[in-house]
C-alpha positions as CSV (number, residue, x, y, z in Angstrom):
1,X,-15.3,-63.0,-24.5
2,X,-14.4,-62.7,-20.8
3,X,-11.7,-60.2,-20.1
4,X,-8.5,-61.6,-18.7
5,X,-7.8,-61.2,-15.1
6,X,-5.9,-58.0,-14.3
7,X,-2.2,-58.4,-14.1
8,X,-0.2,-56.1,-11.7
9,X,0.7,-52.8,-13.3
10,X,-1.4,-53.5,-16.5
11,X,-5.1,-52.9,-16.3
12,X,-7.3,-54.5,-18.9
13,X,-9.3,-51.4,-19.6
14,X,-7.2,-48.2,-19.5
15,X,-8.3,-44.7,-20.5
16,X,-5.5,-42.2,-20.7
17,X,-6.3,-39.1,-18.7
18,X,-4.1,-36.0,-17.9
19,X,-2.4,-36.3,-14.6
20,X,-2.4,-33.6,-12.0
21,X,1.4,-33.3,-12.2
22,X,1.3,-32.5,-15.9
23,X,-0.9,-29.5,-15.1
24,X,1.1,-28.3,-12.1
25,X,2.9,-25.6,-14.1
26,X,-0.3,-24.0,-15.0
27,X,-2.2,-24.6,-11.8
28,X,0.1,-24.4,-8.9
29,X,-1.7,-25.6,-5.9
30,X,-0.2,-23.5,-3.1
31,X,0.1,-19.7,-2.6
32,X,3.9,-20.2,-2.3
33,X,4.0,-21.8,-5.8
34,X,1.9,-19.0,-7.3
35,X,4.0,-16.3,-5.7
36,X,7.1,-18.0,-6.7
37,X,6.0,-18.1,-10.3
38,X,5.1,-14.4,-10.2
39,X,8.4,-13.4,-8.6
40,X,10.4,-15.4,-11.2
41,X,8.6,-14.1,-14.2
42,X,8.7,-10.5,-12.9
43,X,12.4,-10.8,-12.3
44,X,13.0,-12.0,-15.9
45,X,10.8,-9.2,-17.3
46,X,12.6,-6.7,-15.2
47,X,16.1,-7.8,-16.4
48,X,15.0,-7.8,-20.1
49,X,13.3,-4.4,-19.7
50,X,16.4,-3.0,-18.0
51,X,18.6,-4.1,-20.9
52,X,16.1,-2.5,-23.3
53,X,16.2,0.8,-21.3
54,X,20.0,0.7,-21.3
55,X,20.1,0.4,-25.1
56,X,17.6,3.2,-25.5
57,X,19.5,5.5,-23.1
58,X,22.8,4.8,-24.8
59,X,21.2,5.6,-28.2
60,X,19.9,8.9,-26.9
61,X,23.2,10.0,-25.3
62,X,25.0,9.2,-28.5
63,X,22.4,10.7,-30.9
64,X,21.8,13.9,-29.1
65,X,25.5,14.6,-28.8
66,X,26.2,14.0,-32.5
67,X,23.0,15.4,-34.0
68,X,20.9,18.2,-32.4
69,X,23.6,18.9,-29.8
70,X,25.9,20.1,-32.5
71,X,23.6,22.8,-33.7
72,X,21.9,24.2,-30.5
73,X,22.7,24.9,-26.9
74,X,19.8,23.0,-25.3
75,X,20.6,23.9,-21.7
76,X,21.5,27.6,-22.1
77,X,19.6,30.8,-22.0
78,X,19.9,31.7,-25.7
79,X,16.9,32.8,-27.8
80,X,16.3,33.7,-31.5
81,X,19.2,31.7,-32.9
82,X,18.3,30.7,-36.4
83,X,20.2,27.6,-37.8
84,X,19.3,25.4,-40.8
85,X,20.3,22.4,-38.8
86,X,17.9,23.4,-36.0
87,X,15.1,24.0,-38.5
88,X,15.5,20.9,-40.7
89,X,16.8,18.2,-38.3
90,X,13.4,17.6,-36.6
91,X,11.9,17.3,-40.1
92,X,14.3,14.5,-41.0
93,X,13.6,12.8,-37.6
94,X,9.9,13.0,-38.1
95,X,10.1,11.7,-41.6
96,X,12.2,8.7,-40.6
97,X,9.9,8.0,-37.7
98,X,6.8,8.2,-39.9
99,X,8.3,5.7,-42.4
100,X,9.5,3.3,-39.7
101,X,6.1,3.3,-37.9
102,X,4.1,3.1,-41.1
103,X,5.9,0.2,-42.6
104,X,7.0,-1.8,-39.5
105,X,4.8,-0.9,-36.5
106,X,1.3,-1.7,-37.8
107,X,-1.7,0.6,-37.5
108,X,-1.7,1.3,-33.8
109,X,-1.5,5.1,-33.6
110,X,-1.6,5.3,-29.8
111,X,1.5,6.7,-28.2
112,X,3.3,5.4,-25.2
113,X,1.3,4.9,-22.1
114,X,-2.0,5.0,-24.0
115,X,-0.9,1.8,-25.8
116,X,-0.3,0.1,-22.5
117,X,-3.6,1.3,-20.9
118,X,-5.6,0.2,-24.0
119,X,-4.0,-3.3,-24.0
120,X,-4.7,-3.7,-20.3
121,X,-8.4,-2.8,-20.4
122,X,-9.5,-4.0,-23.8
123,X,-7.0,-6.5,-25.3
124,X,-6.7,-9.0,-22.5
125,X,-3.1,-7.9,-21.8
126,X,-2.0,-8.6,-25.3
127,X,0.6,-6.1,-26.7
128,X,2.6,-7.2,-29.7
129,X,6.3,-6.8,-29.3
130,X,7.3,-5.5,-32.8
131,X,5.2,-2.3,-32.7
132,X,6.6,-0.9,-29.4
133,X,10.1,-2.0,-30.3
134,X,10.0,-0.2,-33.6
135,X,8.5,2.9,-31.9
136,X,11.1,2.9,-29.2
137,X,13.9,2.8,-31.8
138,X,12.1,5.5,-33.8
139,X,11.7,7.7,-30.7
140,X,15.5,7.6,-30.2
141,X,15.8,9.1,-33.7
142,X,13.1,11.7,-33.2
143,X,14.6,13.0,-29.9
144,X,18.2,12.8,-31.3
145,X,17.1,14.9,-34.3
146,X,15.6,17.6,-32.1
147,X,11.9,16.4,-31.8
148,X,10.2,17.5,-28.5
149,X,9.3,14.1,-27.0
150,X,10.3,11.9,-24.2
151,X,11.8,8.4,-24.2
152,X,10.0,7.3,-21.0
153,X,6.6,6.4,-22.5
154,X,8.1,4.4,-25.4
155,X,10.3,2.4,-23.0
156,X,7.2,1.9,-20.8
157,X,5.3,0.5,-23.8
158,X,8.3,-1.7,-24.8
159,X,8.6,-3.1,-21.3
160,X,4.9,-3.8,-21.3
161,X,5.2,-5.6,-24.6
162,X,8.1,-7.7,-23.2
163,X,5.9,-8.6,-20.2
164,X,3.0,-9.5,-22.5
165,X,5.2,-11.6,-24.8
166,X,6.6,-13.6,-21.9
167,X,3.1,-14.2,-20.6
168,X,1.9,-15.4,-24.1
169,X,4.9,-17.7,-24.5
170,X,4.0,-19.4,-21.3
171,X,0.3,-19.5,-22.1
172,X,-0.7,-17.6,-19.0
173,X,-4.3,-16.5,-18.4
174,X,-5.5,-13.1,-19.4
175,X,-5.4,-11.9,-15.8
176,X,-1.7,-13.0,-15.5
177,X,-1.0,-11.4,-18.9
178,X,-2.3,-8.1,-17.5
179,X,-0.1,-8.4,-14.4
180,X,3.0,-9.1,-16.5
181,X,2.1,-6.1,-18.8
182,X,2.1,-3.8,-15.8
183,X,5.3,-5.4,-14.5
184,X,7.0,-4.5,-17.8
185,X,5.7,-1.0,-17.7
186,X,7.0,-0.6,-14.1
187,X,10.4,-1.8,-15.2
188,X,10.6,0.6,-18.1
189,X,9.6,3.7,-16.1
190,X,11.6,2.7,-13.0
191,X,14.8,2.3,-15.1
192,X,14.7,5.2,-17.5
193,X,13.5,7.7,-14.8
194,X,15.8,6.0,-12.2
195,X,12.9,5.7,-9.7
196,X,12.1,2.0,-9.0
197,X,9.4,2.7,-6.4
198,X,7.8,5.5,-8.4
199,X,7.9,3.4,-11.5
200,X,6.0,0.6,-9.8
201,X,3.4,3.0,-8.4
202,X,3.0,4.7,-11.7
203,X,2.5,1.5,-13.7
204,X,-0.2,0.3,-11.2
205,X,-2.1,3.6,-11.1
206,X,-1.9,5.0,-14.6
207,X,-4.7,2.7,-15.8
208,X,-7.3,4.8,-14.0
209,X,-8.4,8.5,-13.9
210,X,-9.0,8.3,-10.1
211,X,-6.2,7.7,-7.6
212,X,-6.5,3.9,-7.6
213,X,-4.0,1.1,-7.9
214,X,-4.3,-2.4,-9.5
215,X,-3.7,-4.4,-6.3
216,X,-3.0,-7.7,-8.0
217,X,0.0,-6.1,-9.9
218,X,1.7,-4.3,-7.1
219,X,4.1,-7.0,-6.0
220,X,5.1,-8.1,-9.5
221,X,5.5,-4.4,-10.5
222,X,7.9,-3.9,-7.5
223,X,10.0,-6.9,-8.4
224,X,10.3,-6.0,-12.0
225,X,11.1,-2.3,-11.3
226,X,13.8,-3.2,-8.8
227,X,15.5,-5.7,-11.2
228,X,15.1,-3.4,-14.2
229,X,16.6,-0.4,-12.3
230,X,19.5,-2.6,-11.0
231,X,20.2,-3.9,-14.5
232,X,20.1,-0.3,-15.9
233,X,22.6,1.2,-13.5
234,X,24.8,-1.8,-13.9
235,X,25.0,-1.6,-17.7
236,X,25.0,2.3,-17.8
237,X,28.1,2.8,-15.8
238,X,28.6,6.4,-14.6
239,X,24.8,7.1,-14.5
240,X,24.1,9.3,-11.5
241,X,21.9,8.3,-8.7
242,X,19.5,11.2,-9.4
243,X,18.5,12.7,-12.7
244,X,18.4,16.2,-11.1
245,X,21.4,17.0,-8.9
246,X,21.5,19.4,-6.0
247,X,17.9,18.8,-4.8
248,X,18.8,16.5,-2.0
249,X,19.9,19.4,0.2
250,X,16.5,21.2,-0.2
251,X,14.3,21.1,2.9
252,X,10.9,22.5,3.7
253,X,11.2,24.3,7.0
254,X,9.1,27.5,6.8
255,X,5.3,27.1,6.9
256,X,5.1,30.5,5.2
257,X,6.5,28.9,2.1
258,X,3.2,27.0,1.8
259,X,1.8,30.2,0.3
260,X,4.1,29.9,-2.7
261,X,3.3,26.2,-3.1
262,X,-0.4,26.9,-2.8
263,X,0.1,29.1,-5.9
264,X,2.3,26.5,-7.7
265,X,-0.3,23.7,-7.5
266,X,-3.1,25.5,-9.5
267,X,-0.5,26.9,-11.9
268,X,0.8,23.4,-12.7
269,X,-2.8,22.3,-13.2
270,X,-3.4,25.1,-15.6
271,X,-0.3,24.3,-17.6
272,X,-1.4,20.6,-17.8
273,X,-4.7,21.9,-19.3
274,X,-2.7,24.0,-21.8
275,X,-0.7,20.8,-22.6
276,X,-3.9,18.9,-23.3
277,X,-5.4,21.5,-25.6
278,X,-2.1,21.8,-27.6
279,X,-2.4,18.1,-28.3
280,X,-6.0,18.4,-29.2
281,X,-5.2,21.3,-31.6
282,X,-2.5,19.3,-33.4
283,X,-4.4,16.1,-33.6
284,X,-7.6,17.6,-35.0
285,X,-6.4,20.8,-36.7
286,X,-4.9,21.4,-39.1
287,X,-2.9,18.1,-39.6
288,X,-5.9,16.0,-38.8
289,X,-7.9,17.6,-41.6
290,X,-5.3,17.6,-44.4
291,X,-5.8,14.0,-45.2
292,X,-2.0,13.4,-45.4
293,X,-0.4,10.0,-45.5
294,X,0.4,8.8,-42.0
295,X,4.2,8.9,-42.7
296,X,4.3,12.5,-43.9
297,X,2.5,14.2,-41.0
298,X,5.4,13.7,-38.5
299,X,7.7,15.4,-41.0
300,X,5.5,18.5,-41.1
301,X,5.2,18.4,-37.4
302,X,9.0,18.3,-37.2
303,X,9.3,21.3,-39.5
304,X,7.1,23.3,-37.1
305,X,9.1,22.1,-34.1
306,X,12.3,23.3,-35.9
307,X,10.8,26.7,-36.4
308,X,9.9,26.9,-32.7
309,X,13.4,25.7,-31.9
310,X,14.9,28.6,-33.8
311,X,13.1,30.8,-31.3
312,X,13.7,28.8,-28.2
313,X,16.1,25.8,-28.7
314,X,15.5,24.7,-25.1
315,X,12.2,23.1,-26.2
316,X,14.1,20.6,-28.3
317,X,15.8,19.1,-25.2
318,X,15.0,15.5,-24.7
319,X,16.7,15.5,-21.4
320,X,16.7,17.8,-18.4
321,X,19.9,19.9,-18.7
322,X,18.0,23.2,-19.0
323,X,16.0,22.4,-15.8
324,X,19.3,21.4,-14.0
325,X,21.0,24.7,-15.0
326,X,18.0,26.6,-13.8
327,X,18.0,25.0,-10.4
328,X,21.7,25.1,-9.6
329,X,22.0,28.7,-10.9
330,X,24.3,28.0,-13.8
331,X,21.7,29.4,-16.2
332,X,21.3,32.6,-14.3
333,X,24.9,33.7,-14.5
334,X,25.1,36.7,-16.8
335,X,28.2,38.3,-18.2
336,X,29.7,41.2,-16.2
337,X,28.0,44.4,-16.9
338,X,24.7,42.8,-18.0
339,X,21.7,43.5,-15.8
340,X,20.2,40.3,-14.3
341,X,16.4,41.0,-14.3
342,X,14.2,38.4,-12.7
343,X,11.3,39.5,-14.9
344,X,13.4,38.6,-17.9
345,X,14.0,35.2,-16.4
346,X,10.4,34.7,-15.6
347,X,9.5,35.6,-19.3
348,X,12.1,33.0,-20.5
349,X,10.8,30.2,-18.2
350,X,7.2,31.0,-19.1
351,X,8.0,31.0,-22.8
352,X,9.8,27.7,-22.5
353,X,7.0,26.1,-20.6
354,X,4.3,27.3,-23.2
355,X,6.3,26.5,-26.3
356,X,7.4,23.1,-24.8
357,X,3.7,22.2,-24.7
358,X,3.2,23.2,-28.3
359,X,6.4,21.6,-29.5
360,X,5.6,18.3,-27.8
361,X,2.1,18.3,-29.3
362,X,3.6,19.0,-32.8
363,X,5.9,16.1,-32.4
364,X,3.9,13.4,-30.7
365,X,0.5,14.6,-31.8
366,X,1.5,14.6,-35.5
367,X,2.3,10.9,-35.2
368,X,6.1,10.9,-34.5
369,X,7.4,8.3,-32.0
370,X,7.8,9.5,-28.5
371,X,5.9,10.2,-25.4
372,X,4.5,13.0,-23.3
373,X,5.6,11.6,-20.0
374,X,9.1,13.2,-20.0
375,X,8.0,16.5,-21.4
376,X,5.4,16.9,-18.7
377,X,8.2,16.6,-16.1
378,X,10.2,19.2,-18.1
379,X,7.3,21.6,-18.3
380,X,6.7,21.3,-14.6
381,X,10.3,22.2,-13.9
382,X,9.9,25.3,-16.1
383,X,6.7,26.3,-14.4
384,X,8.4,26.0,-11.0
385,X,11.3,28.1,-12.2
386,X,8.8,30.7,-13.6
387,X,7.1,31.1,-10.2
388,X,10.4,31.3,-8.4
389,X,11.6,34.1,-10.7
390,X,8.3,36.0,-10.2
391,X,8.6,35.7,-6.4
392,X,12.2,37.0,-6.6
393,X,11.0,39.9,-8.7
394,X,7.9,40.8,-6.6
395,X,8.6,39.8,-3.0
396,X,12.3,38.8,-2.5
397,X,12.1,39.7,1.2
398,X,8.9,37.9,2.0
399,X,10.6,34.6,2.7
400,X,13.6,33.8,5.0
401,X,15.6,32.1,2.2
402,X,14.1,33.1,-1.1
403,X,16.9,31.4,-3.1
404,X,16.3,28.0,-1.5
405,X,12.6,28.5,-2.2
406,X,13.2,29.3,-5.8
407,X,15.3,26.1,-6.3
408,X,12.7,24.0,-4.4
409,X,9.9,25.1,-6.6
410,X,11.5,23.5,-9.6
411,X,11.4,19.8,-8.5
412,X,8.0,20.3,-6.9
413,X,6.7,21.8,-10.1
414,X,8.0,18.8,-12.0
415,X,5.8,16.6,-9.9
416,X,2.8,18.9,-10.2
417,X,2.4,18.8,-14.0
418,X,3.2,15.1,-14.1
419,X,0.4,14.4,-11.5
420,X,-2.2,16.3,-13.5
421,X,-1.2,15.3,-17.0
422,X,-0.9,11.6,-16.2
423,X,-3.6,11.6,-13.4
424,X,-1.2,9.9,-11.0
425,X,-0.8,12.2,-8.0
426,X,0.6,9.7,-5.6
427,X,3.0,8.1,-8.1
428,X,4.2,11.6,-9.1
429,X,5.2,12.4,-5.6
430,X,7.3,9.3,-5.3
431,X,8.8,9.5,-8.8
432,X,10.1,13.0,-8.5
433,X,11.3,12.4,-5.0
434,X,13.4,9.5,-6.2
435,X,14.5,11.3,-9.5
436,X,15.7,14.3,-7.6
437,X,16.5,13.1,-4.1
438,X,14.2,15.8,-2.7
439,X,13.0,13.8,0.3
440,X,13.0,17.0,2.4
441,X,10.2,18.4,0.1
442,X,7.6,15.8,0.7
443,X,5.2,18.2,2.3
444,X,5.1,20.7,-0.6
445,X,5.1,17.8,-3.0
446,X,1.9,16.4,-1.4
447,X,0.2,19.8,-1.5
448,X,1.2,20.7,-5.1
449,X,0.5,17.3,-6.6
450,X,-3.0,16.9,-5.1
451,X,-3.9,20.5,-6.0
452,X,-2.6,20.2,-9.6
453,X,-4.5,16.9,-10.0
454,X,-7.8,18.4,-8.8
455,X,-7.4,21.3,-11.2
456,X,-6.3,19.4,-14.3
457,X,-7.6,15.9,-13.8
458,X,-10.4,16.4,-16.4
459,X,-7.9,17.1,-19.1
460,X,-5.4,14.2,-18.7
461,X,-3.4,13.2,-21.7
462,X,-4.2,9.4,-21.6
463,X,-7.6,9.1,-23.2
464,X,-7.6,5.3,-22.7
465,X,-7.9,5.6,-19.0
466,X,-11.1,4.6,-17.3
467,X,-12.5,6.3,-14.2
468,X,-11.9,3.3,-11.8
469,X,-11.5,-0.4,-11.8
470,X,-15.3,-0.8,-11.6
471,X,-15.5,0.5,-15.2
472,X,-12.7,-1.6,-16.6
473,X,-13.5,-4.8,-18.6
474,X,-10.4,-6.2,-17.0
475,X,-12.1,-6.2,-13.7
476,X,-15.6,-7.1,-14.7
477,X,-15.5,-10.4,-12.9
478,X,-13.4,-9.4,-9.9
479,X,-16.0,-9.9,-7.3
480,X,-16.8,-13.4,-8.5
481,X,-13.1,-14.3,-9.0
482,X,-12.1,-13.1,-5.6
483,X,-15.0,-15.0,-4.0
484,X,-13.8,-18.2,-5.7
485,X,-10.2,-17.5,-4.8
486,X,-11.1,-17.0,-1.1
487,X,-12.7,-20.5,-0.9
488,X,-10.9,-23.8,-0.9
489,X,-11.8,-27.2,-2.3
490,X,-12.2,-28.5,1.2
491,X,-14.9,-25.9,1.9
492,X,-17.3,-27.4,-0.7
493,X,-16.1,-31.0,-1.4
494,X,-18.2,-34.0,-0.5
495,X,-16.1,-35.8,2.1
496,X,-18.4,-38.7,2.7
497,X,-18.5,-39.8,-1.0
498,X,-21.3,-42.4,-1.4
499,X,-19.6,-44.2,-4.3
500,X,-16.4,-45.4,-2.5
501,X,-15.4,-49.0,-3.2
502,X,-12.6,-51.3,-2.6
503,X,-10.4,-52.7,-5.5
504,X,-12.0,-56.1,-4.9
505,X,-15.6,-54.9,-5.4
506,X,-17.3,-56.8,-8.2
507,X,-19.0,-55.2,-11.2
508,X,-22.3,-56.4,-9.9
509,X,-21.7,-54.6,-6.6
510,X,-20.9,-51.4,-8.4
511,X,-24.0,-51.6,-10.5
512,X,-26.2,-52.3,-7.5
513,X,-24.7,-49.4,-5.6
514,X,-25.6,-46.9,-8.4
515,X,-28.7,-44.9,-7.7
516,X,-31.4,-44.9,-10.4
517,X,-30.9,-42.2,-13.0
518,X,-27.5,-41.2,-11.6
519,X,-24.1,-41.2,-13.4
520,X,-21.8,-42.2,-10.6
521,X,-18.0,-41.9,-10.5
522,X,-16.6,-44.6,-8.1
523,X,-13.5,-43.9,-6.1
524,X,-11.4,-47.1,-5.8
525,X,-9.7,-46.8,-2.4
526,X,-7.2,-49.2,-0.9
527,X,-6.2,-48.5,2.7
528,X,-7.3,-44.8,2.4
529,X,-5.2,-44.4,-0.7
530,X,-7.0,-43.5,-4.0
531,X,-5.7,-46.0,-6.5
532,X,-8.2,-45.4,-9.4
533,X,-11.6,-44.3,-10.5
534,X,-14.4,-46.1,-12.3
535,X,-16.8,-44.1,-14.4
536,X,-20.1,-45.1,-16.0
537,X,-18.3,-45.4,-19.4
538,X,-15.9,-47.9,-17.8
539,X,-18.8,-50.0,-16.6
540,X,-20.7,-49.8,-19.9
541,X,-17.7,-51.2,-21.9
542,X,-17.9,-54.6,-20.1
543,X,-21.6,-54.9,-19.3
544,X,-22.4,-56.2,-22.8
545,X,-20.7,-59.5,-21.9
546,X,-23.3,-61.9,-20.2
547,X,-22.4,-63.4,-16.9
548,X,-19.4,-61.1,-16.3
549,X,-20.7,-59.1,-13.3
550,X,-19.3,-61.6,-10.8
551,X,-16.0,-62.1,-12.5
552,X,-14.8,-58.5,-13.1
553,X,-13.7,-56.4,-10.1
554,X,-13.1,-52.7,-9.7
555,X,-9.4,-53.2,-10.0
556,X,-9.9,-54.6,-13.5
557,X,-11.7,-51.7,-15.0
558,X,-10.6,-48.7,-13.0
559,X,-8.5,-45.9,-14.5
560,X,-5.3,-45.7,-12.4
561,X,-4.2,-42.4,-13.9
562,X,-6.5,-39.6,-13.0
563,X,-6.7,-35.8,-12.5
564,X,-7.1,-34.8,-8.9
565,X,-7.2,-31.7,-6.8
566,X,-5.6,-30.8,-3.5
567,X,-8.0,-29.8,-0.7
568,X,-6.2,-26.5,-0.3
569,X,-6.6,-25.5,-3.9
570,X,-8.8,-22.5,-4.4
571,X,-12.1,-22.8,-6.3
572,X,-11.0,-20.5,-9.1
573,X,-8.2,-22.8,-10.0
574,X,-10.4,-25.8,-9.5
575,X,-12.9,-24.4,-12.0
576,X,-10.1,-23.8,-14.5
577,X,-9.1,-27.4,-14.1
578,X,-12.7,-28.6,-14.7
579,X,-12.7,-26.6,-17.9
580,X,-9.5,-28.2,-19.1
581,X,-10.3,-31.9,-18.3
582,X,-14.1,-31.8,-19.1
583,X,-15.2,-33.8,-16.0
584,X,-18.1,-33.3,-13.7
585,X,-16.4,-34.5,-10.6
586,X,-12.8,-34.6,-9.5
587,X,-11.3,-36.7,-6.7
588,X,-9.8,-34.7,-3.9
589,X,-6.4,-36.1,-2.8
590,X,-4.1,-34.8,-0.1
591,X,-0.7,-34.8,-1.8
592,X,1.2,-33.9,1.3
593,X,1.2,-37.6,2.4
594,X,0.9,-39.3,-0.9
595,X,-2.5,-40.0,-2.3
596,X,-4.9,-40.0,0.7
597,X,-8.5,-39.9,-0.5
598,X,-10.3,-36.9,1.0
599,X,-13.6,-36.9,-1.0
600,X,-15.0,-35.7,-4.3
601,X,-15.4,-32.2,-5.7
602,X,-18.5,-32.0,-7.9
603,X,-18.6,-29.2,-10.5
604,X,-22.1,-28.5,-9.4
605,X,-20.9,-27.6,-5.9
606,X,-18.9,-24.7,-7.3
607,X,-22.0,-23.5,-9.2
608,X,-24.1,-23.7,-6.0
609,X,-21.5,-21.8,-4.1
610,X,-21.6,-19.0,-6.7
611,X,-25.4,-18.8,-6.6
612,X,-25.4,-18.7,-2.8
613,X,-22.8,-15.9,-2.6
614,X,-24.6,-13.9,-5.3
615,X,-27.9,-14.2,-3.4
616,X,-26.2,-13.0,-0.3
617,X,-24.6,-10.1,-2.1
618,X,-28.0,-9.2,-3.7
619,X,-29.5,-9.0,-0.2
620,X,-26.7,-6.7,1.1
621,X,-27.0,-4.4,-1.9
622,X,-30.7,-4.0,-1.4
623,X,-30.2,-3.2,2.2
624,X,-27.4,-0.7,1.6
625,X,-28.7,0.8,-1.6
626,X,-32.5,1.0,-1.7
627,X,-32.5,2.4,-5.3
628,X,-31.2,-0.9,-6.6
629,X,-34.4,-2.6,-5.6
630,X,-36.0,-1.2,-8.8
631,X,-33.3,-2.8,-10.9
632,X,-33.9,-6.1,-9.1
633,X,-37.7,-5.8,-9.7
634,X,-37.2,-5.0,-13.4
635,X,-35.0,-8.1,-13.8
636,X,-37.6,-10.3,-12.2
637,X,-40.2,-8.9,-14.5
638,X,-38.0,-9.4,-17.5
639,X,-37.4,-13.1,-16.6
640,X,-41.2,-13.5,-16.0
641,X,-42.0,-12.0,-19.4
642,X,-39.6,-14.4,-21.2
643,X,-41.2,-17.4,-19.5
644,X,-44.9,-16.4,-19.8
645,X,-45.0,-14.7,-23.2
646,X,-41.8,-15.0,-25.1
647,X,-43.3,-14.1,-28.4
648,X,-45.1,-10.9,-27.1
649,X,-43.3,-9.7,-24.0
650,X,-44.8,-6.2,-24.5
651,X,-48.2,-7.6,-23.5
652,X,-47.1,-7.9,-19.8
653,X,-47.3,-4.8,-17.8
654,X,-46.9,-3.6,-14.2
655,X,-49.8,-1.6,-12.8
656,X,-50.7,-0.1,-9.5
657,X,-53.5,-1.7,-7.6
658,X,-56.7,0.3,-8.6
659,X,-58.1,2.2,-5.7
660,X,-61.5,0.6,-6.0
661,X,-60.2,-2.9,-5.4
662,X,-57.8,-2.0,-2.5
663,X,-58.7,-4.4,0.4
664,X,-60.4,-6.9,-2.0
665,X,-58.8,-10.1,-3.3
666,X,-58.2,-10.9,-7.0
667,X,-61.0,-13.4,-7.0
668,X,-63.4,-11.0,-5.1
669,X,-62.8,-8.1,-7.5
670,X,-63.4,-10.2,-10.6
671,X,-60.2,-8.6,-11.9
672,X,-59.9,-10.4,-15.3
673,X,-63.4,-9.4,-16.4
674,X,-63.4,-5.9,-15.0
675,X,-60.0,-4.8,-16.2
676,X,-59.5,-7.1,-19.2
677,X,-56.2,-8.3,-17.7
678,X,-54.9,-11.5,-16.1
679,X,-52.9,-11.1,-12.9
680,X,-49.9,-13.3,-12.9
681,X,-47.9,-11.8,-10.1
682,X,-48.0,-9.4,-7.2
683,X,-45.0,-7.1,-6.5
684,X,-44.8,-6.3,-2.8
685,X,-43.5,-3.0,-1.3
686,X,-40.3,-4.8,0.0
687,X,-39.4,-5.9,-3.6
688,X,-40.7,-9.5,-3.3
689,X,-42.4,-10.8,-6.5
690,X,-45.1,-13.3,-5.6
691,X,-45.8,-15.5,-8.7
692,X,-48.3,-17.0,-9.0
693,X,-50.3,-14.7,-6.7
694,X,-52.6,-15.7,-3.9
695,X,-55.9,-14.9,-5.5
696,X,-57.7,-14.8,-2.1
697,X,-55.3,-12.4,-0.3
698,X,-56.5,-8.8,0.1
699,X,-54.7,-6.3,-2.2
700,X,-52.8,-3.4,-0.7
701,X,-52.4,0.2,-2.0
702,X,-48.6,0.0,-2.0
703,X,-48.5,-3.2,-4.2
704,X,-48.1,-3.5,-7.9
705,X,-49.8,-6.1,-10.1
706,X,-48.0,-7.9,-12.9
707,X,-50.7,-8.5,-15.5
708,X,-51.1,-9.8,-19.1
709,X,-53.1,-7.3,-21.0
710,X,-55.5,-8.6,-23.6
711,X,-54.4,-7.5,-27.0
712,X,-56.6,-6.7,-29.9
């Protein structure tokens, strides 16, 4: 049967292939399209996270006022005030949290930011939404019932889960899921702390122990944080601009004050270490050894918190009224006739800071919902107040304005403990500056945060952090990916494609033009426009008919619908496209002016580019880091072992050139007979492996021989 002549618009042989336009949403070709997608998704995540933060904040305000706020003065100076409500309410909150988490939040026992960090590094950006949502709701109950925890970490985890969910719904890549995860975290922290810039910096740096940022996530984190903060302040009408009032008027003006801040930095670092050990104590002893059900341990932790709260109710504060009262002086106003002793105030602030560490560990460390991010800020404020009271008591005349210094130490201390506990010194500076409006304290903030971080960095609270991006599985392929993203299709494509034919080319001409042993893909070009492609499979389908080679033309058998790439597409996206369509070559079409044929992109060209860049990098590494030459040599030997003696690689050894054969060749020394070993390679001093060796070349003392030892 001879196939009918091709009618316009209806080819005789048609193979349905995915078009480029159907893949546009997943593989945007231009940087503007990619950035547009990131901006749009980040904005959506920011709005959703802002709404979630508003709901959490509303629940906290209502719950604290009607529950623990009815039984204790959380912002006052009172101590030793026993109340059954103070003792038992945290127990109820811990029990409810334990039951909610046990039955509805799965088995993930990580709290707050640790959840987010773990999902970023080890789960491909996947963080299921139900778990963080349940934990955020449970955290509202825990804090409202008097538990010592913060809402900031739970809302950060919930925002991250929202970002991860949006990414999964749109089938984004793992890298994009991680970016959206961080964007959600930034939105949560930026809204609930009311620090949009600080929230973005925190989310992009909290993944690492060292001061390092995830560069790919910075812009989406900024967009999400701005939209989340804007949504939050719109919904929560009446929310103040700063979480701590009165700090905006504080200014660093006396260099002598650096002495006080030089003391505050190490002190904040030491309290962050105490905070860490309190967590370790609760998590491992005694609750960790009792073998209790997961839902009962938070109740016992809550009972212990209630006992601590009867001594110092201030440790049960889930907000910052006590710190606010200490800074503006409301707390320090004593009744008439009562002596105001700064040593007594120093003892109160010190006790609050210490017991806040213990109470938070008893709450969060026992398994109750909540985070340590907010309490670390609270503890830092108490530490600053402690040092200010001590300075007032010891050297009130040493500074020009000791009262302003005392007040300034409080917001700076908040940043210090936050920087050390979370290992985020730069983010802590910005966060506290925005939270308090203390822009005039930027110099002491820098000094204290860096000092506290250096002192306490080893004992950070987030165990899931890795040292740097180089140790993160999420960044294992960064060098290769960035190399591919830096190159465009036009850099490696074959512009002068040898298999270019006109629509009128006969089947015989196509077959004659194919090289022996090749599997060509013909580009059918009409007036510089690509109108179709012809593969070997298309030709094979009609070759069985005798005498057909002169009757069938390229237009009859070509595939008019094809997947193509733009010459400005980066190689990383092109490689993703190859993996989706399963072809070995893709036509390159300039879409700006329709379908002008530019050439073909072979998959092999991308592979060759990777090998070339890897080889260049290996050379740079060996020149910059001489110690890595040994690693390269060992890898060469390993590959040689596999090829020569796969069954017994242990029989291949590396040995120094014996001194008695130095200057002689392998042939001249009769090496195989004299040493019962066969030389298969010579390792030169510069790292080159010569295999097979030149058996007539003189051997040098600085060379090594790769030999197969005869086995018994």
